[in-house]
C-alpha positions in Angstrom: -27.5 40.4 -29.9 -24.1 39.1 -29.4 -21.5 36.9 -31.1 -22.5 34.0 -28.8 -24.2 30.9 -30.1 -28.0 30.3 -30.1 -27.5 27.6 -27.5 -25.5 29.8 -25.2 -28.3 32.4 -25.4 -31.0 29.8 -24.6 -28.9 28.6 -21.6 -28.4 32.2 -20.4 -32.2 33.0 -20.7 -33.0 29.8 -18.8 -30.5 30.6 -16.1 -31.6 34.2 -15.7 -35.4 33.6 -16.1 -35.6 35.7 -19.3 -38.7 35.2 -21.4 -37.6 36.7 -24.7 -35.3 35.7 -27.5 -31.7 37.0 -27.7 -30.3 37.2 -31.2 -27.1 35.4 -32.1 -24.6 36.8 -34.5 -21.7 34.3 -34.4 -20.1 35.5 -37.6 -20.4 39.2 -36.5 -22.0 40.5 -39.7 -24.8 42.4 -38.0 -22.6 43.6 -35.1 -20.0 44.9 -37.6 -22.7 46.6 -39.6 -23.7 48.5 -36.5 -20.0 49.2 -35.6 -20.5 47.2 -32.5 -17.6 44.7 -32.5 -15.0 45.2 -29.9 -11.9 43.2 -28.9 -11.0 42.5 -25.3 -7.9 40.4 -24.4 -7.7 39.2 -28.0 -11.3 38.0 -28.1 -14.1 39.6 -30.2 -17.3 40.6 -28.5 -20.4 42.7 -29.4 -20.2 46.0 -27.6 -22.9 46.9 -25.2 -24.8 49.2 -27.4 -28.6 49.6 -27.8 -30.4 50.7 -30.9 -34.0 51.7 -30.9 -35.3 51.2 -34.4 -38.5 53.0 -35.5 -41.3 51.3 -37.5 -40.0 52.9 -40.6 -36.7 51.0 -40.1 -34.6 54.1 -39.2 -32.5 54.3 -36.1 -34.4 56.4 -33.6 -32.0 56.4 -30.7 -28.6 55.0 -29.9 -27.2 54.2 -26.5 -23.4 53.5 -26.5 -21.5 51.5 -23.9 -24.5 50.9 -21.7 -24.4 49.7 -18.1 -26.9 46.9 -17.6 -27.9 47.9 -14.1 -30.3 50.7 -15.0 -30.4 50.4 -18.8 -33.9 49.0 -19.1 -35.3 52.1 -17.4 -33.4 54.3 -19.8 -34.7 52.4 -22.8 -38.3 52.4 -21.6 -38.2 56.1 -21.0 -36.8 56.7 -24.5 -39.5 54.5 -26.0 -42.2 56.5 -24.1 -40.7 59.7 -25.3 -40.5 58.6 -28.9 -44.1 57.3 -28.8 -45.3 60.8 -27.9 -43.8 62.3 -31.0 
């Protein structure tokens, strides 16, 4: 999720060959609720945080200030670990 528009997400997914929906939060309500809004050079952005949410709706794991390069592997490992519990 980011503060970008729905159209910018569609364009990004098309450019990068992604086959899933990115969530748009242009007013920042959800990002603010998760304490994930940051300011850089006077512009507001959603911080690069990941939240794994359990089926019961509770936050099961939080990754703060993630680096995109290897983050998918971290998330998949955490999901596998949580599923064993």
